[in-house]
N, C-alpha and C positions, 0 to 999 in steps of 0.2 A: 434266633426262634421264633416261631411263628407265633403270633398273635390269634388266643381263640377265640370263638364267639361266647357270645354272654351265657352264663349258666344259673339262670333265676331260682332253680330249686337244687341244686348245687348235685345234682346227680349226673354229670355227662361225665366225667373222669370213668365214674362205676361201668354208665354204659358203653364205653368205648371198650372197657377191660370186657364185657360180655361180646362185644364184638370179634375183639383181639381170642379171644376164647373160641368161637364158632370158628374162625379163621384157622386156628390150632388145630384143632379137633379135624376140621377137611383136610387140613395139611394130612395129620399122623395116617389118615383114610388114603389117600389118594397119592399122598406124594409129593403135590403140589409144592414150589419153590414161593419163596417170599415173596419175587416180584410179580410169579401170574397167580397166587393162589386169591384174592379181590376178584378180579377177573373170570376167573376159574367158577368160583363158587356162584355169582352172580349168573354166570353163564347155567350150570346147572341148575340152577332155582327158577330158569326162562325154560327149561327141560320138563322140570316140574310143575309149573303151574299149566303148559301143553299138556299134562298127560292126566291132570286132574282140575275139577274143581273147589277142590276143600281148601284152598287157600287163593283162591280169585285168579284173574288175569294181573300175567305181570307187570304189565305198564299203569294197569293200576293199585296193586301194592307199592311199585315204585314213585307212583303221583300219591298215595298215603305217606309212604315212608319220607317223602318231600317233606308234607305239609307237618308228620309229627318232628321232622327237624326243625322248621320252622320254629313250631309251639316251644322246642326246647332249647331253643337257641335266643328266642324274642327276651327282648327286657321289657 
């Protein structure tokens, strides 16, 4: 079993469930299979960011996501 990173707030299992729920909804809408769903979803989010400034540039949002992940897994 893979060793999970630290979870100082005790929320990372729930965060993973939220992510899985987003992927399941995406798969229901698109028919994407398990092996492609995450990559397809990320690609579609890149297209969304190209077409609207409501969410910001994808690369900036990815940088922000990595920062949040580091904060959520820091001891």
